[in-house]
N, C-alpha and C positions, 0 to 999 in steps of 0.2 A: 474422478468425478465425485462431487459431493452429492449425496442423495438428498433430494428435497421433496417436500410434500405440500405443494402450493394449493391454496384455495383462491378462487378467482371472484372478483367483484365484477359484475356485469351491468351494462345499462339496460334500458327497456327493450332494446333490440338484441339482447344477449351478446353484445360485443364486449370482450374483455377490456376492462378499464384499469384494474389494479390487482395486485397479488398480495395475499396474506401468507406469511410463512411462520412456522413455529420459531420462537425466539432463539432457541438453541441452534437451529439451522442458519438463521440470519447471522448470528455471532460467528459461526464457523465460516460462512462466506466472507465476512469482513476480515477475519484472520487470514484467510487465503489471499484476499486482495492486498492486504498489507504486506504479506510475504512476497507476493509477486512484485509489488512496488519496490521493495528492498532489493530483489534480484535485478530488476531493471536498472535501478540506481547503481548497483555494483557493476553490472555489465557496462553501463555508460562510463563509469569512472575508469574501468579497466581499459576501455577502448580509446580513451582520450590520450592526447599527446602532451600531458602535463609532465614537467620536469620534476624529478625526485629531488628532495632537499634533505640534508642530514637531519636525523631525529632531534638532536639538540637544538638546532635552529628552529625546527617546527614547534618544539615545546616553548622556546623563548617567545616566538611570535604569538602563540596562543596566550601565554601569560601576559604579555604586553597588551594584547587585545582585551583581556579581561579587566585590566586596570583602567581602561578608558571609560 
């Protein structure tokens, strides 16, 4: 768990409306979310039923795609 030190912005009835975080904490949260997104993409790719293709063919397809 990432430790956070939020400050709250409240309305006239003291209902919380927004949060202010120190920039360092926010940047750490963003890094963690990006890592989680990468993990989910990896898990999804690993669970797919995609057929493997030879490495040379993959490289050729990538190169041909870049020439377009």
